[in-house]
C-alpha positions as CSV (number, residue, x, y, z in Angstrom):
1,M,79.4,88.4,72.6
2,A,78.5,89.2,76.3
3,D,77.4,85.7,76.9
4,T,81.0,84.7,76.0
5,Y,82.7,87.1,78.2
6,R,80.1,86.2,81.0
7,S,81.0,82.6,80.7
8,A,84.8,83.3,80.8
9,A,84.4,85.5,84.0
10,T,82.1,82.9,85.4
11,E,84.8,80.3,84.9
12,L,87.6,82.5,86.1
13,F,85.8,83.2,89.3
14,H,84.6,79.6,89.9
15,N,88.0,78.2,89.3
16,T,90.0,80.6,91.3
17,E,90.0,80.2,95.0
18,V,89.8,83.3,97.2
19,R,93.4,82.5,98.8
20,Q,94.8,83.0,95.4
21,L,93.8,86.7,95.4
22,F,96.6,87.2,98.0
23,P,100.4,86.7,98.1
24,E,101.7,83.9,100.4
25,E,102.4,86.7,103.1
26,H,99.3,88.4,104.1
27,G,99.5,92.0,105.2
28,R,98.9,93.0,108.8
29,I,95.1,93.1,109.7
30,F,94.4,96.0,111.7
31,S,91.7,95.2,114.3
32,V,90.1,96.4,117.6
33,T,88.3,94.8,120.2
34,T,84.7,95.9,121.5
35,D,86.4,97.7,124.4
36,T,88.4,99.9,122.3
37,P,87.7,103.5,122.7
38,I,86.1,105.0,119.7
39,A,88.8,108.1,119.5
40,Q,91.4,105.2,119.3
41,V,89.7,103.4,116.4
42,F,89.4,106.6,114.6
43,K,93.2,107.2,115.2
44,T,94.1,103.7,113.9
45,L,92.0,104.1,110.7
46,V,93.6,107.5,110.0
47,E,97.1,106.6,110.8
48,N,96.9,103.3,108.8
49,K,95.2,104.8,105.8
50,I,92.3,102.2,106.0
51,L,88.6,102.6,106.1
52,S,87.4,99.7,108.1
53,V,88.6,97.3,111.0
54,P,87.1,94.0,112.1
55,V,86.0,94.0,115.7
56,L,86.6,91.2,118.1
57,N,84.2,90.9,121.0
58,T,86.3,90.6,124.2
59,K,83.8,88.4,126.2
60,T,83.0,85.8,123.4
61,H,86.3,86.0,121.6
62,K,84.4,86.2,118.3
63,W,84.3,88.6,115.5
64,V,81.2,90.8,115.5
65,G,81.6,92.9,112.4
66,F,83.5,95.7,111.0
67,L,83.9,99.2,112.1
68,D,84.3,101.8,109.3
69,M,84.5,105.6,108.8
70,V,80.8,105.5,107.9
71,D,79.8,104.1,111.2
72,L,82.3,106.7,112.8
73,V,80.6,109.8,111.1
74,H,77.1,108.4,112.0
75,H,78.0,108.3,115.6
76,A,79.9,111.6,115.7
77,L,76.7,113.4,113.9
78,S,74.6,111.8,116.7
79,V,76.6,113.1,119.7
80,L,78.6,116.0,118.5
81,S,76.8,119.3,117.9
82,I,78.7,121.4,115.3
83,P,77.2,124.5,113.7
84,K,77.1,124.3,110.1
85,S,79.1,127.5,109.7
86,E,82.1,125.7,111.5
87,L,81.9,122.5,109.7
88,D,84.7,123.4,106.9
89,T,87.0,125.0,109.6
90,A,86.6,122.6,112.5
91,D,89.7,120.5,113.5
92,F,87.9,117.2,113.6
93,D,90.8,115.5,115.5
94,Q,90.6,118.1,118.3
95,L,86.7,118.1,118.2
96,L,86.5,114.3,118.6
97,A,89.0,114.2,121.5
98,S,87.1,117.0,123.3
99,S,84.0,115.1,123.6
100,D,84.0,112.6,126.2
101,K,80.9,110.9,124.8
102,F,82.6,110.4,121.5
103,A,86.2,109.7,122.4
104,N,85.9,107.4,125.3
105,E,83.0,105.3,124.5
106,P,83.9,101.7,123.7
107,C,83.4,100.9,119.9
108,G,81.5,97.7,120.5
109,S,78.2,100.0,120.9
110,I,78.6,101.3,117.2
111,V,79.7,98.2,115.4
112,D,78.0,98.1,112.0
113,L,76.1,101.3,112.9
114,S,75.5,102.0,109.3
115,K,74.4,98.5,108.7
116,R,77.0,98.2,105.8
117,N,79.5,95.9,107.6
118,P,78.2,92.4,108.9
119,Y,80.9,89.8,109.6
120,N,80.1,87.1,107.1
121,P,83.4,85.2,106.5
122,V,84.3,83.3,103.4
123,D,86.8,80.2,103.7
124,Q,90.0,80.5,101.9
125,R,89.6,77.7,99.7
126,A,86.1,78.8,98.5
127,P,85.7,80.1,94.8
128,V,86.0,83.8,94.3
129,T,82.4,83.7,93.3
130,S,81.5,83.0,96.8
131,A,83.1,86.4,97.9
132,I,81.6,88.1,95.0
133,D,78.0,86.7,95.9
134,M,78.4,88.0,99.4
135,M,79.6,91.4,98.5
136,V,76.7,91.7,96.1
137,N,74.0,90.0,98.3
138,W,75.1,91.7,101.5
139,R,76.0,95.0,99.7
140,V,79.3,95.1,101.4
141,H,82.9,96.2,100.2
142,R,84.9,93.7,102.1
143,V,84.5,89.9,103.2
144,P,86.5,88.3,106.0
145,V,88.6,85.4,104.8
146,V,89.1,82.6,107.3
147,D,91.1,79.4,107.3
148,T,90.0,75.9,108.0
149,S,89.9,76.3,111.9
150,G,87.7,79.7,111.3
151,E,90.6,82.0,112.2
152,L,90.6,85.3,110.3
153,I,93.4,85.5,107.9
154,T,92.8,88.4,105.7
155,I,89.9,90.4,104.2
156,V,89.0,90.4,100.4
157,T,87.8,93.8,99.1
158,Q,86.3,94.7,95.8
159,S,89.8,95.9,94.8
160,H,91.1,92.4,95.0
161,V,88.5,91.3,92.6
162,A,89.2,94.1,90.3
163,R,93.0,93.1,90.4
164,L,92.1,89.6,89.5
165,I,90.3,90.7,86.3
166,Y,92.9,93.1,85.3
167,K,95.5,90.0,85.7
168,W,93.4,88.1,83.2
169,I,92.3,91.2,81.1
170,A,93.6,89.4,77.9
171,R,90.8,86.9,78.3
172,F,88.4,89.9,78.0
173,E,90.3,92.0,75.5
174,Q,87.3,92.5,73.0
175,L,85.2,93.1,76.1
176,A,87.5,96.0,77.2
177,D,87.0,97.6,73.9
178,S,83.2,97.3,73.8
179,T,80.7,99.8,74.9
180,V,78.0,99.4,77.8
181,E,75.5,99.3,75.0
182,Q,77.3,96.7,72.7
183,L,77.6,94.5,75.9
184,K,73.8,95.2,76.9
185,L,74.9,95.7,80.3
186,G,72.2,97.1,82.6
187,S,69.4,96.2,80.1
188,P,66.8,93.6,80.6
189,T,67.8,91.6,77.7
């Protein structure tokens, strides 16, 4: 049974282009440059309720990676000294703004600090399997999508892939009712 569904999933992911995961009008892509102060990046992420932004190198005009909340936390912990007793009650925004080393440092210095956010784009015409393979092989949550000229047009996330599966759930109806044990997921056989 698992092989039947694996085959259906492979067919679906192979025959669907990455650009089909998105409506004609892409949402706004929030981005920053390597010169953007870290405090401003933090503010952009929080105000727009996003976890990550692509970073454009101001000198080369090429995308260099993503900067996400994990990178900001790594950096904050390395430059800010917060007593453990104050962690729960600290006003994080105020603390970040008060630290020049954190607030004014350009974000280019910490792009992909966590080593979880490389910039490895996929062409919009590539099959969804290409994006999934990148997510798995690079252990990333998001993959930049570029057009034929290499311009960043959107970002595909694990959520987009999940939405595709949900959209075609009828193909996997029996799979949805099966247990992990019945499907032998995670087992060597």
